C-alpha positions in Angstrom: 25.0 -67.9 79.5 25.4 -70.1 76.5 27.9 -69.8 73.9 25.9 -67.8 71.4 25.4 -65.1 74.0 29.3 -65.0 74.6 29.7 -64.7 70.8 27.1 -61.9 70.7 28.4 -59.8 73.4 31.8 -59.9 72.4 31.0 -59.2 69.1 28.9 -56.3 70.0 31.6 -55.1 72.2 34.0 -55.0 69.2 31.6 -53.4 67.1 31.7 -50.2 69.6 35.1 -49.8 68.7 34.1 -47.9 65.3 32.1 -45.1 67.2 34.7 -44.7 69.7 37.5 -44.2 66.9 35.3 -41.5 65.3 35.3 -39.7 68.7 39.0 -40.2 69.1 39.6 -38.5 65.8 37.5 -35.7 67.0 39.4 -35.4 70.4 42.5 -35.7 68.6 41.7 -32.7 66.1 39.5 -30.5 68.2 40.0 -31.1 71.9 43.3 -32.5 72.5 43.1 -32.4 76.3 40.4 -34.9 76.2 42.0 -37.4 74.1 42.9 -39.6 77.3 39.0 -40.4 77.6 39.0 -42.0 74.3 42.6 -44.1 75.0 40.8 -45.3 78.2 37.5 -45.9 76.7 39.5 -47.8 74.0 41.4 -49.8 76.5 38.2 -51.0 78.3 36.5 -52.2 75.3 39.3 -54.1 74.2 39.7 -55.5 77.8 36.2 -56.3 78.1 35.6 -58.0 74.8 38.8 -60.0 75.2 38.0 -61.0 78.6 34.2 -62.0 77.7 35.7 -64.0 74.9 38.2 -65.8 77.1 35.6 -66.5 79.7 33.2 -67.7 77.0 36.0 -70.0 75.8 36.7 -71.6 78.8 33.1 -72.2 79.5 32.0 -73.3 76.2 32.3 -76.9 74.8 31.1 -76.5 71.4 32.4 -74.9 68.1 31.8 -71.5 69.1 34.9 -72.0 71.5 36.9 -71.1 68.1 34.9 -68.1 67.5 35.7 -66.6 70.9 39.3 -67.6 70.3 39.5 -65.7 67.3 37.9 -62.6 69.0 40.6 -62.9 71.8 43.4 -63.2 69.0 42.1 -60.1 67.5 42.0 -58.4 70.9 45.4 -59.1 71.5 46.6 -58.0 67.9 44.6 -54.7 68.3 46.5 -54.3 71.7 49.8 -54.8 70.3 49.0 -52.3 67.7 47.7 -49.9 69.9 50.9 -50.1 72.1 52.9 -49.3 69.0 51.0 -46.4 68.1 50.6 -45.2 71.8 53.6 -45.3 74.2 55.8 -47.9 73.0 56.6 -46.3 69.3 59.8 -47.8 68.8 61.2 -49.9 65.9 61.7 -53.4 67.7 57.5 -53.3 68.3 57.1 -53.9 64.7 58.8 -57.4 65.5 56.2 -57.9 68.4 53.5 -56.9 66.1 54.1 -59.3 63.1 54.3 -62.6 65.4 50.9 -61.6 67.1 49.4 -61.0 63.4 50.6 -64.5 62.6 49.4 -66.1 65.7 45.9 -64.3 65.0 45.8 -65.4 61.5 46.5 -69.0 62.4 43.3 -68.8 64.9 41.4 -67.4 62.0 42.3 -69.9 59.7 41.3 -72.7 62.4 38.0 -70.9 63.1 37.2 -70.8 59.6 37.8 -74.7 59.3 36.0 -75.6 62.3 32.9 -73.4 62.7 29.7 -73.3 60.8 27.6 -70.5 61.9 30.1 -67.6 62.8 32.3 -67.7 59.7 32.0 -64.1 58.7 33.7 -62.9 62.0 36.9 -64.7 61.1 36.7 -63.3 57.8 36.0 -60.0 58.8 39.0 -60.0 61.3 41.1 -61.3 58.5 40.5 -58.4 56.2 41.1 -56.1 59.0 44.3 -57.7 60.1 45.6 -57.5 56.7 44.8 -53.8 56.1 46.3 -53.1 59.5 49.6 -55.3 58.5 49.7 -53.1 55.3 49.7 -50.1 57.4 52.6 -51.3 59.7 54.5 -52.1 56.7 54.2 -48.9 55.2 55.0 -47.4 58.6 58.1 -49.5 58.7 59.1 -48.6 55.2 58.9 -45.0 56.0 60.7 -45.5 59.4 64.1 -43.1 59.5 63.3 -41.6 56.3 63.4 -37.9 55.8 60.2 -37.1 54.2 60.7 -33.2 54.0 
């Protein structure tokens, strides 16, 4: 496979997260006993996109390598967020998420400076990362507060 195929397939895998999120919301509201299907599907999608982008970045010699690195960085950031929102919901995990986000944003910036064709992928990841970081800051500000 050439580098464009790795970028396209990894991007398509990342796009499948949106319908899976909707199904996960449906399971969380109406069929809580099926929520594990959503969790495992999301894990498989993120791991698949991350592994495909890692393999593509290793095999690619051109500028698309940085686009694949940015997809991989987003997968890592999203995995850390998923760990925090899932089984590892405790305060020190905030301080694992923030370095993962800083690392991802650094990769996005490098990608924007080096790539000509797929710049929109890094911009989209930057926007999503900023929104997720604002969400984490909001959660951290509410941590330990009595909101009743």
